[in-house]
DRENTOR-122379 format. One record per atom (N, C-alpha, C, O): residue number from 1; residue in three letters; atom name; x, y, z. Coordinates in steps of 0.2 Angstrom, whole numbers. Example, Ala and Ser with C-alpha at 12.3 -4.5 7.8 and 13.67 -1.06 7.14 Angstrom:
BEGIN
<r><resi>1</resi><resn>ala</resn><name>N</name><x>66</x><y>-28</y><z>39</z></r>
<r><resi>1</resi><resn>ala</resn><name>CA</name><x>62</x><y>-22</y><z>39</z></r>
<r><resi>1</resi><resn>ala</resn><name>C</name><x>66</x><y>-16</y><z>39</z></r>
<r><resi>1</resi><resn>ala</resn><name>O</name><x>71</x><y>-17</y><z>42</z></r>
<r><resi>2</resi><resn>ser</resn><name>N</name><x>64</x><y>-11</y><z>35</z></r>
<r><resi>2</resi><resn>ser</resn><name>CA</name><x>68</x><y>-5</y><z>36</z></r>
<r><resi>2</resi><resn>ser</resn><name>C</name><x>64</x><y>0</y><z>39</z></r>
<r><resi>2</resi><resn>ser</resn><name>O</name><x>67</x><y>6</y><z>40</z></r>
END
This chain:
BEGIN
<r><resi>1</resi><resn>unk</resn><name>N</name><x>5</x><y>-5</y><z>1</z></r>
<r><resi>1</resi><resn>unk</resn><name>CA</name><x>-1</x><y>0</y><z>1</z></r>
<r><resi>1</resi><resn>unk</resn><name>C</name><x>6</x><y>6</y><z>0</z></r>
<r><resi>1</resi><resn>unk</resn><name>O</name><x>12</x><y>5</y><z>1</z></r>
<r><resi>2</resi><resn>unk</resn><name>N</name><x>1</x><y>15</y><z>-5</z></r>
<r><resi>2</resi><resn>unk</resn><name>CA</name><x>4</x><y>17</y><z>-5</z></r>
<r><resi>2</resi><resn>unk</resn><name>C</name><x>5</x><y>20</y><z>4</z></r>
<r><resi>2</resi><resn>unk</resn><name>O</name><x>5</x><y>16</y><z>8</z></r>
<r><resi>3</resi><resn>unk</resn><name>N</name><x>7</x><y>26</y><z>6</z></r>
<r><resi>3</resi><resn>unk</resn><name>CA</name><x>9</x><y>30</y><z>12</z></r>
<r><resi>3</resi><resn>unk</resn><name>C</name><x>0</x><y>36</y><z>10</z></r>
<r><resi>3</resi><resn>unk</resn><name>O</name><x>-2</x><y>40</y><z>5</z></r>
<r><resi>4</resi><resn>unk</resn><name>N</name><x>-2</x><y>35</y><z>17</z></r>
<r><resi>4</resi><resn>unk</resn><name>CA</name><x>-7</x><y>39</y><z>17</z></r>
<r><resi>4</resi><resn>unk</resn><name>C</name><x>-12</x><y>33</y><z>13</z></r>
<r><resi>4</resi><resn>unk</resn><name>O</name><x>-18</x><y>33</y><z>15</z></r>
<r><resi>5</resi><resn>unk</resn><name>N</name><x>-11</x><y>30</y><z>10</z></r>
<r><resi>5</resi><resn>unk</resn><name>CA</name><x>-19</x><y>24</y><z>8</z></r>
<r><resi>5</resi><resn>unk</resn><name>C</name><x>-23</x><y>20</y><z>13</z></r>
<r><resi>5</resi><resn>unk</resn><name>O</name><x>-21</x><y>20</y><z>19</z></r>
<r><resi>6</resi><resn>unk</resn><name>N</name><x>-27</x><y>18</y><z>10</z></r>
<r><resi>6</resi><resn>unk</resn><name>CA</name><x>-30</x><y>13</y><z>15</z></r>
<r><resi>6</resi><resn>unk</resn><name>C</name><x>-37</x><y>8</y><z>10</z></r>
<r><resi>6</resi><resn>unk</resn><name>O</name><x>-38</x><y>8</y><z>4</z></r>
<r><resi>7</resi><resn>unk</resn><name>N</name><x>-38</x><y>4</y><z>15</z></r>
<r><resi>7</resi><resn>unk</resn><name>CA</name><x>-42</x><y>1</y><z>12</z></r>
<r><resi>7</resi><resn>unk</resn><name>C</name><x>-49</x><y>-3</y><z>17</z></r>
<r><resi>7</resi><resn>unk</resn><name>O</name><x>-48</x><y>-5</y><z>23</z></r>
<r><resi>8</resi><resn>unk</resn><name>N</name><x>-53</x><y>-2</y><z>14</z></r>
<r><resi>8</resi><resn>unk</resn><name>CA</name><x>-61</x><y>-1</y><z>18</z></r>
<r><resi>8</resi><resn>unk</resn><name>C</name><x>-65</x><y>-10</y><z>18</z></r>
<r><resi>8</resi><resn>unk</resn><name>O</name><x>-69</x><y>-11</y><z>13</z></r>
<r><resi>9</resi><resn>unk</resn><name>N</name><x>-64</x><y>-14</y><z>20</z></r>
<r><resi>9</resi><resn>unk</resn><name>CA</name><x>-68</x><y>-22</y><z>17</z></r>
<r><resi>9</resi><resn>unk</resn><name>C</name><x>-73</x><y>-23</y><z>22</z></r>
<r><resi>9</resi><resn>unk</resn><name>O</name><x>-72</x><y>-24</y><z>27</z></r>
<r><resi>10</resi><resn>unk</resn><name>N</name><x>-79</x><y>-22</y><z>20</z></r>
<r><resi>10</resi><resn>unk</resn><name>CA</name><x>-87</x><y>-29</y><z>22</z></r>
<r><resi>10</resi><resn>unk</resn><name>C</name><x>-89</x><y>-34</y><z>21</z></r>
<r><resi>10</resi><resn>unk</resn><name>O</name><x>-91</x><y>-34</y><z>27</z></r>
<r><resi>11</resi><resn>unk</resn><name>N</name><x>-91</x><y>-39</y><z>20</z></r>
<r><resi>11</resi><resn>unk</resn><name>CA</name><x>-92</x><y>-42</y><z>20</z></r>
<r><resi>11</resi><resn>unk</resn><name>C</name><x>-102</x><y>-43</y><z>21</z></r>
<r><resi>11</resi><resn>unk</resn><name>O</name><x>-106</x><y>-47</y><z>18</z></r>
<r><resi>12</resi><resn>unk</resn><name>N</name><x>-103</x><y>-39</y><z>26</z></r>
<r><resi>12</resi><resn>unk</resn><name>CA</name><x>-108</x><y>-38</y><z>26</z></r>
<r><resi>12</resi><resn>unk</resn><name>C</name><x>-111</x><y>-37</y><z>33</z></r>
<r><resi>12</resi><resn>unk</resn><name>O</name><x>-116</x><y>-34</y><z>35</z></r>
<r><resi>13</resi><resn>unk</resn><name>N</name><x>-105</x><y>-43</y><z>38</z></r>
<r><resi>13</resi><resn>unk</resn><name>CA</name><x>-105</x><y>-43</y><z>43</z></r>
<r><resi>13</resi><resn>unk</resn><name>C</name><x>-98</x><y>-41</y><z>50</z></r>
<r><resi>13</resi><resn>unk</resn><name>O</name><x>-98</x><y>-42</y><z>56</z></r>
<r><resi>14</resi><resn>unk</resn><name>N</name><x>-95</x><y>-39</y><z>46</z></r>
<r><resi>14</resi><resn>unk</resn><name>CA</name><x>-89</x><y>-35</y><z>48</z></r>
<r><resi>14</resi><resn>unk</resn><name>C</name><x>-84</x><y>-34</y><z>44</z></r>
<r><resi>14</resi><resn>unk</resn><name>O</name><x>-82</x><y>-37</y><z>39</z></r>
<r><resi>15</resi><resn>unk</resn><name>N</name><x>-83</x><y>-27</y><z>50</z></r>
<r><resi>15</resi><resn>unk</resn><name>CA</name><x>-78</x><y>-21</y><z>44</z></r>
<r><resi>15</resi><resn>unk</resn><name>C</name><x>-70</x><y>-18</y><z>47</z></r>
<r><resi>15</resi><resn>unk</resn><name>O</name><x>-67</x><y>-16</y><z>52</z></r>
<r><resi>16</resi><resn>unk</resn><name>N</name><x>-68</x><y>-19</y><z>42</z></r>
<r><resi>16</resi><resn>unk</resn><name>CA</name><x>-60</x><y>-17</y><z>41</z></r>
<r><resi>16</resi><resn>unk</resn><name>C</name><x>-58</x><y>-11</y><z>39</z></r>
<r><resi>16</resi><resn>unk</resn><name>O</name><x>-62</x><y>-8</y><z>36</z></r>
<r><resi>17</resi><resn>unk</resn><name>N</name><x>-53</x><y>-8</y><z>41</z></r>
<r><resi>17</resi><resn>unk</resn><name>CA</name><x>-49</x><y>0</y><z>38</z></r>
<r><resi>17</resi><resn>unk</resn><name>C</name><x>-41</x><y>-3</y><z>40</z></r>
<r><resi>17</resi><resn>unk</resn><name>O</name><x>-37</x><y>-3</y><z>44</z></r>
<r><resi>18</resi><resn>unk</resn><name>N</name><x>-42</x><y>-4</y><z>34</z></r>
<r><resi>18</resi><resn>unk</resn><name>CA</name><x>-33</x><y>-2</y><z>37</z></r>
<r><resi>18</resi><resn>unk</resn><name>C</name><x>-28</x><y>1</y><z>33</z></r>
<r><resi>18</resi><resn>unk</resn><name>O</name><x>-26</x><y>-1</y><z>28</z></r>
<r><resi>19</resi><resn>unk</resn><name>N</name><x>-26</x><y>6</y><z>36</z></r>
<r><resi>19</resi><resn>unk</resn><name>CA</name><x>-21</x><y>12</y><z>34</z></r>
<r><resi>19</resi><resn>unk</resn><name>C</name><x>-14</x><y>9</y><z>32</z></r>
<r><resi>19</resi><resn>unk</resn><name>O</name><x>-12</x><y>3</y><z>34</z></r>
<r><resi>20</resi><resn>unk</resn><name>N</name><x>-13</x><y>11</y><z>29</z></r>
<r><resi>20</resi><resn>unk</resn><name>CA</name><x>-5</x><y>9</y><z>26</z></r>
<r><resi>20</resi><resn>unk</resn><name>C</name><x>2</x><y>11</y><z>30</z></r>
<r><resi>20</resi><resn>unk</resn><name>O</name><x>7</x><y>10</y><z>28</z></r>
<r><resi>21</resi><resn>unk</resn><name>N</name><x>-1</x><y>16</y><z>37</z></r>
<r><resi>21</resi><resn>unk</resn><name>CA</name><x>2</x><y>19</y><z>39</z></r>
<r><resi>21</resi><resn>unk</resn><name>C</name><x>-4</x><y>21</y><z>43</z></r>
<r><resi>21</resi><resn>unk</resn><name>O</name><x>-10</x><y>18</y><z>43</z></r>
<r><resi>22</resi><resn>unk</resn><name>N</name><x>-1</x><y>26</y><z>50</z></r>
<r><resi>22</resi><resn>unk</resn><name>CA</name><x>-7</x><y>29</y><z>54</z></r>
<r><resi>22</resi><resn>unk</resn><name>C</name><x>-11</x><y>34</y><z>49</z></r>
<r><resi>22</resi><resn>unk</resn><name>O</name><x>-17</x><y>34</y><z>48</z></r>
<r><resi>23</resi><resn>unk</resn><name>N</name><x>-7</x><y>38</y><z>47</z></r>
<r><resi>23</resi><resn>unk</resn><name>CA</name><x>-12</x><y>42</y><z>41</z></r>
<r><resi>23</resi><resn>unk</resn><name>C</name><x>-18</x><y>41</y><z>39</z></r>
<r><resi>23</resi><resn>unk</resn><name>O</name><x>-23</x><y>43</y><z>40</z></r>
<r><resi>24</resi><resn>unk</resn><name>N</name><x>-15</x><y>35</y><z>34</z></r>
<r><resi>24</resi><resn>unk</resn><name>CA</name><x>-19</x><y>32</y><z>29</z></r>
<r><resi>24</resi><resn>unk</resn><name>C</name><x>-24</x><y>31</y><z>35</z></r>
<r><resi>24</resi><resn>unk</resn><name>O</name><x>-29</x><y>34</y><z>35</z></r>
<r><resi>25</resi><resn>unk</resn><name>N</name><x>-21</x><y>25</y><z>39</z></r>
<r><resi>25</resi><resn>unk</resn><name>CA</name><x>-29</x><y>23</y><z>43</z></r>
<r><resi>25</resi><resn>unk</resn><name>C</name><x>-36</x><y>30</y><z>46</z></r>
<r><resi>25</resi><resn>unk</resn><name>O</name><x>-42</x><y>31</y><z>47</z></r>
<r><resi>26</resi><resn>unk</resn><name>N</name><x>-31</x><y>34</y><z>46</z></r>
<r><resi>26</resi><resn>unk</resn><name>CA</name><x>-36</x><y>41</y><z>49</z></r>
<r><resi>26</resi><resn>unk</resn><name>C</name><x>-42</x><y>40</y><z>44</z></r>
<r><resi>26</resi><resn>unk</resn><name>O</name><x>-48</x><y>38</y><z>44</z></r>
<r><resi>27</resi><resn>unk</resn><name>N</name><x>-39</x><y>41</y><z>39</z></r>
<r><resi>27</resi><resn>unk</resn><name>CA</name><x>-42</x><y>45</y><z>29</z></r>
<r><resi>27</resi><resn>unk</resn><name>C</name><x>-47</x><y>38</y><z>28</z></r>
<r><resi>27</resi><resn>unk</resn><name>O</name><x>-52</x><y>39</y><z>24</z></r>
<r><resi>28</resi><resn>unk</resn><name>N</name><x>-47</x><y>32</y><z>31</z></r>
<r><resi>28</resi><resn>unk</resn><name>CA</name><x>-52</x><y>28</y><z>30</z></r>
<r><resi>28</resi><resn>unk</resn><name>C</name><x>-56</x><y>28</y><z>35</z></r>
<r><resi>28</resi><resn>unk</resn><name>O</name><x>-62</x><y>27</y><z>34</z></r>
<r><resi>29</resi><resn>unk</resn><name>N</name><x>-53</x><y>28</y><z>43</z></r>
<r><resi>29</resi><resn>unk</resn><name>CA</name><x>-60</x><y>30</y><z>47</z></r>
<r><resi>29</resi><resn>unk</resn><name>C</name><x>-63</x><y>39</y><z>45</z></r>
<r><resi>29</resi><resn>unk</resn><name>O</name><x>-67</x><y>41</y><z>48</z></r>
<r><resi>30</resi><resn>unk</resn><name>N</name><x>-61</x><y>42</y><z>41</z></r>
<r><resi>30</resi><resn>unk</resn><name>CA</name><x>-68</x><y>47</y><z>40</z></r>
<r><resi>30</resi><resn>unk</resn><name>C</name><x>-68</x><y>46</y><z>34</z></r>
<r><resi>30</resi><resn>unk</resn><name>O</name><x>-71</x><y>51</y><z>31</z></r>
<r><resi>31</resi><resn>unk</resn><name>N</name><x>-66</x><y>44</y><z>31</z></r>
<r><resi>31</resi><resn>unk</resn><name>CA</name><x>-70</x><y>41</y><z>23</z></r>
<r><resi>31</resi><resn>unk</resn><name>C</name><x>-75</x><y>37</y><z>25</z></r>
<r><resi>31</resi><resn>unk</resn><name>O</name><x>-80</x><y>38</y><z>22</z></r>
<r><resi>32</resi><resn>unk</resn><name>N</name><x>-75</x><y>29</y><z>30</z></r>
<r><resi>32</resi><resn>unk</resn><name>CA</name><x>-82</x><y>29</y><z>29</z></r>
<r><resi>32</resi><resn>unk</resn><name>C</name><x>-87</x><y>33</y><z>37</z></r>
<r><resi>32</resi><resn>unk</resn><name>O</name><x>-93</x><y>34</y><z>36</z></r>
<r><resi>33</resi><resn>unk</resn><name>N</name><x>-84</x><y>34</y><z>39</z></r>
<r><resi>33</resi><resn>unk</resn><name>CA</name><x>-91</x><y>41</y><z>44</z></r>
<r><resi>33</resi><resn>unk</resn><name>C</name><x>-93</x><y>45</y><z>41</z></r>
<r><resi>33</resi><resn>unk</resn><name>O</name><x>-98</x><y>46</y><z>42</z></r>
<r><resi>34</resi><resn>unk</resn><name>N</name><x>-90</x><y>49</y><z>36</z></r>
<r><resi>34</resi><resn>unk</resn><name>CA</name><x>-93</x><y>51</y><z>29</z></r>
<r><resi>34</resi><resn>unk</resn><name>C</name><x>-99</x><y>49</y><z>24</z></r>
<r><resi>34</resi><resn>unk</resn><name>O</name><x>-105</x><y>51</y><z>24</z></r>
<r><resi>35</resi><resn>unk</resn><name>N</name><x>-96</x><y>43</y><z>20</z></r>
<r><resi>35</resi><resn>unk</resn><name>CA</name><x>-102</x><y>41</y><z>14</z></r>
<r><resi>35</resi><resn>unk</resn><name>C</name><x>-104</x><y>35</y><z>17</z></r>
<r><resi>35</resi><resn>unk</resn><name>O</name><x>-108</x><y>32</y><z>13</z></r>
<r><resi>36</resi><resn>unk</resn><name>N</name><x>-104</x><y>32</y><z>26</z></r>
<r><resi>36</resi><resn>unk</resn><name>CA</name><x>-109</x><y>29</y><z>28</z></r>
<r><resi>36</resi><resn>unk</resn><name>C</name><x>-114</x><y>30</y><z>32</z></r>
<r><resi>36</resi><resn>unk</resn><name>O</name><x>-120</x><y>30</y><z>31</z></r>
<r><resi>37</resi><resn>unk</resn><name>N</name><x>-110</x><y>34</y><z>38</z></r>
<r><resi>37</resi><resn>unk</resn><name>CA</name><x>-116</x><y>32</y><z>42</z></r>
<r><resi>37</resi><resn>unk</resn><name>C</name><x>-117</x><y>44</y><z>44</z></r>
<r><resi>37</resi><resn>unk</resn><name>O</name><x>-119</x><y>47</y><z>49</z></r>
<r><resi>38</resi><resn>unk</resn><name>N</name><x>-115</x><y>46</y><z>39</z></r>
<r><resi>38</resi><resn>unk</resn><name>CA</name><x>-118</x><y>52</y><z>39</z></r>
<r><resi>38</resi><resn>unk</resn><name>C</name><x>-116</x><y>58</y><z>41</z></r>
<r><resi>38</resi><resn>unk</resn><name>O</name><x>-119</x><y>63</y><z>41</z></r>
<r><resi>39</resi><resn>unk</resn><name>N</name><x>-107</x><y>57</y><z>44</z></r>
<r><resi>39</resi><resn>unk</resn><name>CA</name><x>-108</x><y>63</y><z>51</z></r>
<r><resi>39</resi><resn>unk</resn><name>C</name><x>-103</x><y>67</y><z>46</z></r>
<r><resi>39</resi><resn>unk</resn><name>O</name><x>-100</x><y>64</y><z>41</z></r>
<r><resi>40</resi><resn>unk</resn><name>N</name><x>-103</x><y>71</y><z>46</z></r>
<r><resi>40</resi><resn>unk</resn><name>CA</name><x>-96</x><y>77</y><z>46</z></r>
<r><resi>40</resi><resn>unk</resn><name>C</name><x>-96</x><y>84</y><z>49</z></r>
<r><resi>40</resi><resn>unk</resn><name>O</name><x>-101</x><y>86</y><z>51</z></r>
<r><resi>41</resi><resn>unk</resn><name>N</name><x>-91</x><y>86</y><z>48</z></r>
<r><resi>41</resi><resn>unk</resn><name>CA</name><x>-90</x><y>95</y><z>51</z></r>
<r><resi>41</resi><resn>unk</resn><name>C</name><x>-86</x><y>98</y><z>45</z></r>
<r><resi>41</resi><resn>unk</resn><name>O</name><x>-84</x><y>96</y><z>40</z></r>
<r><resi>42</resi><resn>unk</resn><name>N</name><x>-86</x><y>102</y><z>48</z></r>
<r><resi>42</resi><resn>unk</resn><name>CA</name><x>-86</x><y>108</y><z>41</z></r>
<r><resi>42</resi><resn>unk</resn><name>C</name><x>-76</x><y>108</y><z>46</z></r>
<r><resi>42</resi><resn>unk</resn><name>O</name><x>-72</x><y>105</y><z>42</z></r>
<r><resi>43</resi><resn>unk</resn><name>N</name><x>-74</x><y>111</y><z>50</z></r>
<r><resi>43</resi><resn>unk</resn><name>CA</name><x>-71</x><y>112</y><z>53</z></r>
<r><resi>43</resi><resn>unk</resn><name>C</name><x>-70</x><y>109</y><z>58</z></r>
<r><resi>43</resi><resn>unk</resn><name>O</name><x>-75</x><y>109</y><z>61</z></r>
<r><resi>44</resi><resn>unk</resn><name>N</name><x>-61</x><y>102</y><z>61</z></r>
<r><resi>44</resi><resn>unk</resn><name>CA</name><x>-62</x><y>101</y><z>61</z></r>
<r><resi>44</resi><resn>unk</resn><name>C</name><x>-58</x><y>101</y><z>72</z></r>
<r><resi>44</resi><resn>unk</resn><name>O</name><x>-57</x><y>97</y><z>76</z></r>
<r><resi>45</resi><resn>unk</resn><name>N</name><x>-57</x><y>108</y><z>72</z></r>
<r><resi>45</resi><resn>unk</resn><name>CA</name><x>-58</x><y>111</y><z>79</z></r>
<r><resi>45</resi><resn>unk</resn><name>C</name><x>-67</x><y>115</y><z>78</z></r>
<r><resi>45</resi><resn>unk</resn><name>O</name><x>-69</x><y>114</y><z>84</z></r>
<r><resi>46</resi><resn>unk</resn><name>N</name><x>-70</x><y>117</y><z>75</z></r>
<r><resi>46</resi><resn>unk</resn><name>CA</name><x>-75</x><y>119</y><z>78</z></r>
<r><resi>46</resi><resn>unk</resn><name>C</name><x>-81</x><y>115</y><z>80</z></r>
<r><resi>46</resi><resn>unk</resn><name>O</name><x>-80</x><y>109</y><z>80</z></r>
<r><resi>47</resi><resn>unk</resn><name>N</name><x>-87</x><y>117</y><z>81</z></r>
<r><resi>47</resi><resn>unk</resn><name>CA</name><x>-93</x><y>113</y><z>87</z></r>
<r><resi>47</resi><resn>unk</resn><name>C</name><x>-98</x><y>113</y><z>81</z></r>
<r><resi>47</resi><resn>unk</resn><name>O</name><x>-104</x><y>110</y><z>82</z></r>
<r><resi>48</resi><resn>unk</resn><name>N</name><x>-97</x><y>115</y><z>75</z></r>
<r><resi>48</resi><resn>unk</resn><name>CA</name><x>-103</x><y>116</y><z>68</z></r>
<r><resi>48</resi><resn>unk</resn><name>C</name><x>-102</x><y>105</y><z>66</z></r>
<r><resi>48</resi><resn>unk</resn><name>O</name><x>-98</x><y>102</y><z>63</z></r>
<r><resi>49</resi><resn>unk</resn><name>N</name><x>-105</x><y>103</y><z>67</z></r>
<r><resi>49</resi><resn>unk</resn><name>CA</name><x>-106</x><y>96</y><z>66</z></r>
<r><resi>49</resi><resn>unk</resn><name>C</name><x>-109</x><y>93</y><z>64</z></r>
<r><resi>49</resi><resn>unk</resn><name>O</name><x>-114</x><y>97</y><z>64</z></r>
<r><resi>50</resi><resn>unk</resn><name>N</name><x>-111</x><y>87</y><z>60</z></r>
<r><resi>50</resi><resn>unk</resn><name>CA</name><x>-117</x><y>84</y><z>57</z></r>
<r><resi>50</resi><resn>unk</resn><name>C</name><x>-117</x><y>76</y><z>60</z></r>
<r><resi>50</resi><resn>unk</resn><name>O</name><x>-115</x><y>72</y><z>56</z></r>
<r><resi>51</resi><resn>unk</resn><name>N</name><x>-120</x><y>75</y><z>67</z></r>
<r><resi>51</resi><resn>unk</resn><name>CA</name><x>-120</x><y>68</y><z>68</z></r>
<r><resi>51</resi><resn>unk</resn><name>C</name><x>-129</x><y>63</y><z>69</z></r>
<r><resi>51</resi><resn>unk</resn><name>O</name><x>-134</x><y>64</y><z>73</z></r>
<r><resi>52</resi><resn>unk</resn><name>N</name><x>-129</x><y>59</y><z>64</z></r>
<r><resi>52</resi><resn>unk</resn><name>CA</name><x>-137</x><y>59</y><z>63</z></r>
<r><resi>52</resi><resn>unk</resn><name>C</name><x>-138</x><y>53</y><z>67</z></r>
<r><resi>52</resi><resn>unk</resn><name>O</name><x>-135</x><y>48</y><z>65</z></r>
<r><resi>53</resi><resn>unk</resn><name>N</name><x>-143</x><y>54</y><z>74</z></r>
<r><resi>53</resi><resn>unk</resn><name>CA</name><x>-144</x><y>50</y><z>79</z></r>
<r><resi>53</resi><resn>unk</resn><name>C</name><x>-148</x><y>41</y><z>76</z></r>
<r><resi>53</resi><resn>unk</resn><name>O</name><x>-154</x><y>41</y><z>77</z></r>
<r><resi>54</resi><resn>unk</resn><name>N</name><x>-145</x><y>36</y><z>74</z></r>
<r><resi>54</resi><resn>unk</resn><name>CA</name><x>-148</x><y>31</y><z>72</z></r>
<r><resi>54</resi><resn>unk</resn><name>C</name><x>-148</x><y>23</y><z>76</z></r>
<r><resi>54</resi><resn>unk</resn><name>O</name><x>-143</x><y>21</y><z>80</z></r>
<r><resi>55</resi><resn>unk</resn><name>N</name><x>-152</x><y>19</y><z>75</z></r>
<r><resi>55</resi><resn>unk</resn><name>CA</name><x>-152</x><y>15</y><z>80</z></r>
<r><resi>55</resi><resn>unk</resn><name>C</name><x>-149</x><y>9</y><z>77</z></r>
<r><resi>55</resi><resn>unk</resn><name>O</name><x>-148</x><y>4</y><z>80</z></r>
<r><resi>56</resi><resn>unk</resn><name>N</name><x>-149</x><y>11</y><z>70</z></r>
<r><resi>56</resi><resn>unk</resn><name>CA</name><x>-145</x><y>2</y><z>68</z></r>
<r><resi>56</resi><resn>unk</resn><name>C</name><x>-141</x><y>7</y><z>62</z></r>
<r><resi>56</resi><resn>unk</resn><name>O</name><x>-142</x><y>12</y><z>59</z></r>
<r><resi>57</resi><resn>unk</resn><name>N</name><x>-137</x><y>1</y><z>63</z></r>
<r><resi>57</resi><resn>unk</resn><name>CA</name><x>-129</x><y>5</y><z>56</z></r>
<r><resi>57</resi><resn>unk</resn><name>C</name><x>-130</x><y>-2</y><z>55</z></r>
<r><resi>57</resi><resn>unk</resn><name>O</name><x>-132</x><y>-7</y><z>58</z></r>
<r><resi>58</resi><resn>unk</resn><name>N</name><x>-129</x><y>-2</y><z>46</z></r>
<r><resi>58</resi><resn>unk</resn><name>CA</name><x>-130</x><y>-5</y><z>42</z></r>
<r><resi>58</resi><resn>unk</resn><name>C</name><x>-123</x><y>-4</y><z>37</z></r>
<r><resi>58</resi><resn>unk</resn><name>O</name><x>-124</x><y>2</y><z>34</z></r>
<r><resi>59</resi><resn>unk</resn><name>N</name><x>-118</x><y>-8</y><z>36</z></r>
<r><resi>59</resi><resn>unk</resn><name>CA</name><x>-112</x><y>-10</y><z>32</z></r>
<r><resi>59</resi><resn>unk</resn><name>C</name><x>-115</x><y>-13</y><z>24</z></r>
<r><resi>59</resi><resn>unk</resn><name>O</name><x>-117</x><y>-18</y><z>23</z></r>
<r><resi>60</resi><resn>unk</resn><name>N</name><x>-113</x><y>-9</y><z>21</z></r>
<r><resi>60</resi><resn>unk</resn><name>CA</name><x>-112</x><y>-13</y><z>13</z></r>
<r><resi>60</resi><resn>unk</resn><name>C</name><x>-108</x><y>-16</y><z>14</z></r>
<r><resi>60</resi><resn>unk</resn><name>O</name><x>-103</x><y>-14</y><z>17</z></r>
<r><resi>61</resi><resn>unk</resn><name>N</name><x>-108</x><y>-24</y><z>10</z></r>
<r><resi>61</resi><resn>unk</resn><name>CA</name><x>-104</x><y>-26</y><z>5</z></r>
<r><resi>61</resi><resn>unk</resn><name>C</name><x>-98</x><y>-22</y><z>1</z></r>
<r><resi>61</resi><resn>unk</resn><name>O</name><x>-98</x><y>-21</y><z>-5</z></r>
<r><resi>62</resi><resn>unk</resn><name>N</name><x>-93</x><y>-21</y><z>4</z></r>
<r><resi>62</resi><resn>unk</resn><name>CA</name><x>-87</x><y>-17</y><z>0</z></r>
<r><resi>62</resi><resn>unk</resn><name>C</name><x>-80</x><y>-19</y><z>2</z></r>
<r><resi>62</resi><resn>unk</resn><name>O</name><x>-78</x><y>-25</y><z>4</z></r>
<r><resi>63</resi><resn>unk</resn><name>N</name><x>-77</x><y>-15</y><z>0</z></r>
<r><resi>63</resi><resn>unk</resn><name>CA</name><x>-71</x><y>-19</y><z>-4</z></r>
<r><resi>63</resi><resn>unk</resn><name>C</name><x>-66</x><y>-15</y><z>-10</z></r>
<r><resi>63</resi><resn>unk</resn><name>O</name><x>-66</x><y>-16</y><z>-16</z></r>
<r><resi>64</resi><resn>unk</resn><name>N</name><x>-63</x><y>-8</y><z>-4</z></r>
<r><resi>64</resi><resn>unk</resn><name>CA</name><x>-65</x><y>-1</y><z>-5</z></r>
<r><resi>64</resi><resn>unk</resn><name>C</name><x>-56</x><y>0</y><z>-5</z></r>
<r><resi>64</resi><resn>unk</resn><name>O</name><x>-53</x><y>-4</y><z>-1</z></r>
<r><resi>65</resi><resn>unk</resn><name>N</name><x>-53</x><y>4</y><z>-10</z></r>
<r><resi>65</resi><resn>unk</resn><name>CA</name><x>-46</x><y>7</y><z>-9</z></r>
<r><resi>65</resi><resn>unk</resn><name>C</name><x>-45</x><y>11</y><z>-12</z></r>
<r><resi>65</resi><resn>unk</resn><name>O</name><x>-48</x><y>13</y><z>-17</z></r>
<r><resi>66</resi><resn>unk</resn><name>N</name><x>-39</x><y>16</y><z>-8</z></r>
<r><resi>66</resi><resn>unk</resn><name>CA</name><x>-38</x><y>23</y><z>-11</z></r>
<r><resi>66</resi><resn>unk</resn><name>C</name><x>-34</x><y>25</y><z>-10</z></r>
<r><resi>66</resi><resn>unk</resn><name>O</name><x>-31</x><y>23</y><z>-5</z></r>
<r><resi>67</resi><resn>unk</resn><name>N</name><x>-29</x><y>29</y><z>-14</z></r>
<r><resi>67</resi><resn>unk</resn><name>CA</name><x>-22</x><y>33</y><z>-11</z></r>
<r><resi>67</resi><resn>unk</resn><name>C</name><x>-20</x><y>40</y><z>-13</z></r>
<r><resi>67</resi><resn>unk</resn><name>O</name><x>-15</x><y>42</y><z>-11</z></r>
END
């Protein structure tokens, strides 16, 4: 894996987020929570954020790699 890259893999019941390094892992987590959980913020240090309330989280089957 290239520096700062990540891979998100799910079989529908288990989820793995793997980064090539610490920064890649962080990017993978941010990508997952933004794309699949709807969590976002304008700036990391500001209080403006969106965190939808959900009683159930469904993770689709996927195998995503980004550099």
